[in-house]
PASEBA-1860 file (N, C-alpha, C; in nm, 3 decimals):
! residues 155
1> XXXXXXXX> 7.214/12.516/-11.528/7.338/12.525/-11.459/7.425/12.634/-11.522 ~ 7.549/12.636/-11.464/7.564/12.795/-11.485/7.682/12.837/-11.618 ~ 7.739/12.937/-11.671/7.794/12.882/-11.780/7.961/12.837/-11.727 ~ 8.018/12.780/-11.786/8.134/12.786/-11.773/8.265/12.860/-11.687 ~ 8.271/12.816/-11.595/8.333/12.872/-11.450/8.375/12.788/-11.363 ~ 8.481/12.755/-11.315/8.526/12.651/-11.227/8.538/12.762/-11.095 ~ 8.494/12.863/-11.114/8.463/12.861/-10.947/8.341/12.913/-10.917 ~ 8.276/12.878/-11.026/8.108/12.916/-10.964/8.060/12.838/-10.849
9> XXXXXXXX> 7.981/12.853/-10.775/7.984/12.704/-10.653/7.847/12.664/-10.679 ~ 7.848/12.545/-10.713/7.681/12.450/-10.690/7.727/12.397/-10.568 ~ 7.575/12.353/-10.520/7.598/12.253/-10.388/7.515/12.171/-10.452 ~ 7.509/12.041/-10.435/7.480/11.908/-10.449/7.440/11.799/-10.327 ~ 7.329/11.768/-10.279/7.258/11.671/-10.192/7.232/11.551/-10.309 ~ 7.314/11.444/-10.226/7.295/11.326/-10.329/7.249/11.275/-10.179 ~ 7.173/11.085/-10.241/7.131/11.009/-10.148/7.116/10.869/-10.266 ~ 7.144/10.764/-10.195/7.056/10.610/-10.279/7.048/10.514/-10.122
17> XXXXXXXX> 6.876/10.464/-10.215/6.837/10.358/-10.137/6.795/10.225/-10.169 ~ 6.782/10.159/-10.110/6.767/10.023/-10.154/6.665/9.936/-10.058 ~ 6.560/9.851/-10.148/6.507/9.815/-10.055/6.503/9.650/-10.041 ~ 6.561/9.616/-9.956/6.652/9.501/-9.975/6.751/9.498/-9.991 ~ 6.876/9.450/-9.997/7.020/9.410/-10.052/7.096/9.355/-10.083 ~ 7.092/9.280/-10.186/7.026/9.359/-10.325/6.863/9.372/-10.322 ~ 6.821/9.481/-10.405/6.706/9.445/-10.438/6.706/9.595/-10.516 ~ 6.532/9.650/-10.549/6.504/9.725/-10.620/6.594/9.907/-10.532
25> XXXXXXXX> 6.657/9.963/-10.625/6.672/10.089/-10.560/6.673/10.184/-10.626 ~ 6.704/10.310/-10.576/6.700/10.437/-10.609/6.795/10.497/-10.567 ~ 6.787/10.635/-10.638/6.891/10.733/-10.628/6.864/10.880/-10.618 ~ 6.907/10.973/-10.535/6.851/11.109/-10.574/6.929/11.205/-10.536 ~ 6.900/11.316/-10.628/6.975/11.443/-10.678/6.959/11.616/-10.616 ~ 7.024/11.671/-10.531/6.919/11.804/-10.525/7.043/11.908/-10.596 ~ 7.069/11.983/-10.688/7.150/12.040/-10.736/7.121/12.186/-10.738 ~ 7.143/12.290/-10.665/7.173/12.424/-10.626/7.301/12.511/-10.661
33> XXXXXXXX> 7.267/12.650/-10.727/7.328/12.728/-10.779/7.234/12.882/-10.777 ~ 7.284/12.956/-10.685/7.230/13.106/-10.667/7.063/13.017/-10.639 ~ 6.951/13.088/-10.687/6.845/13.082/-10.686/6.750/12.942/-10.758 ~ 6.870/12.888/-10.834/6.863/12.776/-10.930/6.848/12.650/-10.835 ~ 6.733/12.552/-10.820/6.730/12.434/-10.848/6.700/12.306/-10.907 ~ 6.744/12.217/-10.928/6.721/12.112/-10.970/6.732/11.988/-10.886 ~ 6.601/11.884/-10.956/6.588/11.747/-10.824/6.599/11.671/-10.971 ~ 6.648/11.552/-10.909/6.665/11.414/-11.007/6.633/11.292/-10.952
41> XXXXXXXX> 6.583/11.207/-11.010/6.569/11.085/-10.918/6.571/10.944/-11.066 ~ 6.623/10.853/-10.979/6.612/10.729/-11.117/6.625/10.640/-10.997 ~ 6.591/10.518/-11.079/6.644/10.381/-10.985/6.622/10.252/-11.084 ~ 6.700/10.124/-11.002/6.745/10.003/-11.048/6.641/9.891/-11.022 ~ 6.592/9.780/-11.081/6.544/9.692/-11.005/6.616/9.598/-10.930 ~ 6.698/9.599/-10.959/6.814/9.518/-10.875/6.927/9.561/-10.890 ~ 6.981/9.622/-10.758/7.109/9.689/-10.745/7.122/9.675/-10.547 ~ 7.201/9.739/-10.515/7.270/9.737/-10.406/7.262/9.891/-10.330
49> XXXXXXXX> 7.261/9.933/-10.198/7.273/10.066/-10.131/7.368/10.127/-10.221 ~ 7.507/10.090/-10.204/7.652/10.172/-10.227/7.640/10.202/-10.375 ~ 7.553/10.115/-10.446/7.564/10.108/-10.618/7.493/10.216/-10.625 ~ 7.394/10.244/-10.542/7.277/10.365/-10.564/7.328/10.471/-10.532 ~ 7.420/10.497/-10.456/7.458/10.601/-10.325/7.589/10.639/-10.439 ~ 7.639/10.562/-10.465/7.754/10.608/-10.594/7.676/10.666/-10.718 ~ 7.594/10.625/-10.746/7.516/10.662/-10.900/7.459/10.818/-10.871 ~ 7.426/10.822/-10.736/7.395/10.954/-10.694/7.473/11.062/-10.777
57> XXXXXXXX> 7.620/11.035/-10.671/7.671/11.153/-10.704/7.737/11.149/-10.828 ~ 7.752/11.006/-10.954/7.745/11.064/-11.079/7.676/11.118/-11.153 ~ 7.497/11.055/-11.127/7.417/11.178/-11.116/7.416/11.336/-11.150 ~ 7.456/11.355/-10.987/7.507/11.491/-10.998/7.588/11.544/-11.091 ~ 7.716/11.492/-11.113/7.801/11.581/-11.182/7.805/11.504/-11.323 ~ 7.694/11.440/-11.376/7.660/11.415/-11.496/7.602/11.531/-11.567 ~ 7.516/11.603/-11.466/7.409/11.667/-11.479/7.441/11.843/-11.502 ~ 7.615/11.879/-11.471/7.664/11.937/-11.491/7.712/12.023/-11.663
65> XXXXXXXX> 7.639/12.122/-11.704/7.729/12.142/-11.827/7.829/12.220/-11.860 ~ 7.905/12.238/-11.764/8.035/12.293/-11.741/8.103/12.282/-11.599 ~ 8.190/12.286/-11.593/8.324/12.259/-11.521/8.283/12.373/-11.367 ~ 8.290/12.338/-11.308/8.243/12.435/-11.180/8.305/12.334/-11.048 ~ 8.290/12.468/-10.936/8.283/12.396/-10.799/8.178/12.359/-10.765 ~ 8.208/12.264/-10.694/8.097/12.150/-10.630/8.109/12.122/-10.505 ~ 8.040/12.143/-10.434/8.045/12.093/-10.295/7.918/12.003/-10.308 ~ 7.958/11.845/-10.232/7.882/11.743/-10.282/7.855/11.693/-10.177
73> XXXXXXXX> 7.722/11.657/-10.092/7.698/11.629/-9.948/7.609/11.528/-9.983 ~ 7.644/11.403/-9.898/7.601/11.263/-9.894/7.624/11.203/-9.750 ~ 7.502/11.129/-9.727/7.524/11.053/-9.597/7.612/10.960/-9.605 ~ 7.679/10.924/-9.683/7.718/10.766/-9.733/7.897/10.827/-9.666 ~ 7.916/10.756/-9.606/8.092/10.732/-9.576/8.129/10.643/-9.683 ~ 8.107/10.594/-9.724/8.143/10.480/-9.858/8.195/10.530/-9.953 ~ 8.123/10.661/-9.980/8.128/10.786/-10.132/8.253/10.863/-10.069 ~ 8.225/10.968/-9.949/8.321/11.046/-9.876/8.453/10.986/-9.915
81> XXXXXXXX> 8.452/10.827/-9.824/8.606/10.774/-9.799/8.664/10.718/-9.865 ~ 8.573/10.711/-10.006/8.647/10.596/-10.113/8.741/10.756/-10.206 ~ 8.642/10.849/-10.222/8.701/10.972/-10.287/8.815/11.039/-10.249 ~ 8.818/11.024/-10.108/8.919/11.185/-10.050/9.015/11.025/-10.007 ~ 8.972/10.912/-9.963/9.111/10.902/-9.841/9.143/10.753/-9.976 ~ 9.050/10.650/-10.039/9.098/10.524/-10.073/9.155/10.525/-10.243 ~ 9.084/10.603/-10.286/9.129/10.576/-10.397/9.261/10.653/-10.462 ~ 9.328/10.670/-10.418/9.466/10.660/-10.453/9.507/10.528/-10.436
89> XXXXXXXX> 9.471/10.468/-10.360/9.579/10.299/-10.353/9.458/10.236/-10.467 ~ 9.382/10.263/-10.438/9.321/10.188/-10.583/9.337/10.209/-10.721 ~ 9.389/10.322/-10.722/9.454/10.375/-10.884/9.553/10.288/-10.869 ~ 9.634/10.271/-10.778/9.777/10.305/-10.782/9.789/10.105/-10.822 ~ 9.706/10.050/-10.773/9.706/9.913/-10.772/9.629/9.847/-10.855 ~ 9.571/9.957/-10.984/9.507/9.895/-11.114/9.368/9.895/-11.083 ~ 9.337/9.960/-10.985/9.127/9.959/-10.939/9.118/9.850/-10.889 ~ 9.228/9.808/-10.784/9.195/9.747/-10.701/9.245/9.724/-10.541
97> XXXXXXXX> 9.176/9.685/-10.405/9.187/9.718/-10.337/9.341/9.575/-10.290 ~ 9.344/9.613/-10.190/9.479/9.549/-10.102/9.450/9.400/-10.096 ~ 9.331/9.399/-10.087/9.272/9.212/-10.083/9.215/9.213/-10.179 ~ 9.208/9.235/-10.251/9.136/9.184/-10.398/9.080/9.263/-10.524 ~ 8.966/9.226/-10.537/8.853/9.259/-10.612/8.835/9.431/-10.554 ~ 8.776/9.490/-10.618/8.703/9.659/-10.588/8.560/9.629/-10.675 ~ 8.509/9.630/-10.557/8.354/9.628/-10.578/8.318/9.778/-10.594 ~ 8.190/9.742/-10.689/8.137/9.865/-10.767/8.273/9.950/-10.847
105> XXXXXXXX> 8.375/9.862/-10.913/8.479/9.907/-11.000/8.404/9.985/-11.074 ~ 8.355/10.002/-11.161/8.270/10.063/-11.306/8.224/10.151/-11.207 ~ 8.179/10.205/-11.149/8.114/10.337/-11.069/8.191/10.399/-11.001 ~ 8.321/10.376/-10.949/8.448/10.415/-10.854/8.472/10.503/-10.999 ~ 8.514/10.400/-11.103/8.633/10.434/-11.225/8.555/10.577/-11.291 ~ 8.378/10.547/-11.326/8.283/10.677/-11.390/8.296/10.775/-11.228 ~ 8.307/10.792/-11.183/8.296/10.896/-11.040/8.445/10.947/-11.044 ~ 8.549/10.900/-11.054/8.685/10.940/-11.048/8.656/11.002/-11.192
113> XXXXXXXX> 8.658/10.979/-11.311/8.634/11.024/-11.407/8.591/11.164/-11.411 ~ 8.456/11.192/-11.388/8.373/11.297/-11.402/8.446/11.443/-11.302 ~ 8.458/11.375/-11.198/8.526/11.446/-11.076/8.623/11.551/-11.113 ~ 8.716/11.488/-11.244/8.835/11.528/-11.259/8.807/11.673/-11.379 ~ 8.649/11.692/-11.372/8.630/11.833/-11.510/8.601/11.910/-11.377 ~ 8.552/11.883/-11.256/8.528/11.972/-11.183/8.642/11.955/-10.989 ~ 8.585/12.108/-10.967/8.637/12.169/-10.830/8.567/12.049/-10.695 ~ 8.585/11.942/-10.713/8.475/11.861/-10.641/8.516/11.857/-10.470
121> XXXXXXXX> 8.401/11.938/-10.372/8.501/11.924/-10.230/8.364/11.775/-10.179 ~ 8.406/11.711/-10.096/8.313/11.554/-10.049/8.259/11.637/-9.919 ~ 8.115/11.653/-9.897/8.138/11.739/-9.762/7.991/11.584/-9.688 ~ 8.024/11.527/-9.574/7.971/11.415/-9.504/7.846/11.509/-9.413 ~ 7.738/11.442/-9.416/7.599/11.490/-9.310/7.519/11.365/-9.258 ~ 7.501/11.344/-9.157/7.473/11.262/-9.059/7.331/11.229/-9.129 ~ 7.267/11.098/-9.198/7.181/11.064/-9.308/7.041/11.083/-9.181 ~ 6.912/11.083/-9.224/6.809/11.113/-9.101/6.821/11.166/-8.991
129> XXXXXXXX> 6.901/11.271/-8.981/6.931/11.374/-8.840/6.868/11.528/-8.860 ~ 6.747/11.490/-8.929/6.619/11.626/-8.963/6.721/11.741/-9.065 ~ 6.838/11.728/-9.145/6.859/11.773/-9.284/6.773/11.800/-9.372 ~ 6.712/11.918/-9.402/6.616/11.938/-9.489/6.640/11.939/-9.635 ~ 6.758/11.927/-9.671/6.779/11.857/-9.816/6.830/11.740/-9.831 ~ 6.935/11.683/-9.713/6.964/11.530/-9.714/6.815/11.461/-9.687 ~ 6.709/11.522/-9.629/6.625/11.445/-9.595/6.528/11.463/-9.744 ~ 6.551/11.562/-9.805/6.458/11.515/-9.945/6.545/11.453/-10.091
137> XXXXXXXX> 6.683/11.445/-10.050/6.714/11.394/-10.171/6.741/11.231/-10.097 ~ 6.682/11.200/-9.999/6.645/11.053/-9.967/6.507/11.057/-9.982 ~ 6.398/11.136/-9.941/6.309/11.084/-10.083/6.289/11.086/-10.210 ~ 6.383/11.164/-10.282/6.384/11.137/-10.423/6.436/11.039/-10.458 ~ 6.527/11.024/-10.384/6.597/10.812/-10.386/6.493/10.716/-10.340 ~ 6.410/10.724/-10.291/6.293/10.630/-10.204/6.164/10.658/-10.384 ~ 6.124/10.729/-10.396/6.092/10.752/-10.556/6.120/10.751/-10.666 ~ 6.244/10.738/-10.676/6.357/10.698/-10.757/6.317/10.524/-10.775
145> XXXXXXXX> 6.282/10.436/-10.725/6.297/10.311/-10.697/6.207/10.249/-10.755 ~ 6.199/10.126/-10.822/6.128/10.087/-10.919/6.002/10.037/-10.863 ~ 5.862/10.009/-10.864/5.776/9.999/-10.877/5.745/9.837/-10.766 ~ 5.840/9.758/-10.925/5.835/9.584/-10.902/5.950/9.546/-10.762 ~ 5.871/9.493/-10.672/5.960/9.434/-10.549/6.032/9.306/-10.566 ~ 6.197/9.294/-10.519/6.264/9.113/-10.568/6.206/9.042/-10.466 ~ 6.254/8.922/-10.525/6.228/8.823/-10.382/6.282/8.848/-10.298 ~ 6.402/8.978/-10.290/6.475/8.906/-10.180/6.453/9.050/-10.063
153> XXX> 6.350/9.138/-10.107/6.306/9.279/-10.072/6.206/9.208/-9.917 ~ 6.275/9.304/-9.825/6.214/9.283/-9.672/6.149/9.428/-9.659 ~ 6.034/9.413/-9.736/5.925/9.553/-9.723/5.817/9.506/-9.592
END
């Protein structure tokens, strides 16, 4: 990834997937800077789709070695709205929702912390609508799923 320069533009496509919810899940990331492209994926044996969507965004930011300007494209309105609309209220309430506990609090806190080192722009993209990079991120997420299926899995 690029040298320390917060005006350096990195583009990321992220996606999460889960076979059953909960069930085995995976995440995928594509990072692009100029001619450079890096693909990442991984997964967990028992998780949810929302956790994998958040993990994909976290992994994208963790892969950056220096502060940059980054556009993160995701088909998760949960991630985009969380980071652009809901987060200030959660923080003001001590990482709680108005209705009570904040699900995935650990991941929201980590994503917020990582985002503070970069100039992050969140972009929503329609999933499974022919966007080549979103489709590839989805494929990486599915490849990242552990091969062991859970008892709840409906595949």
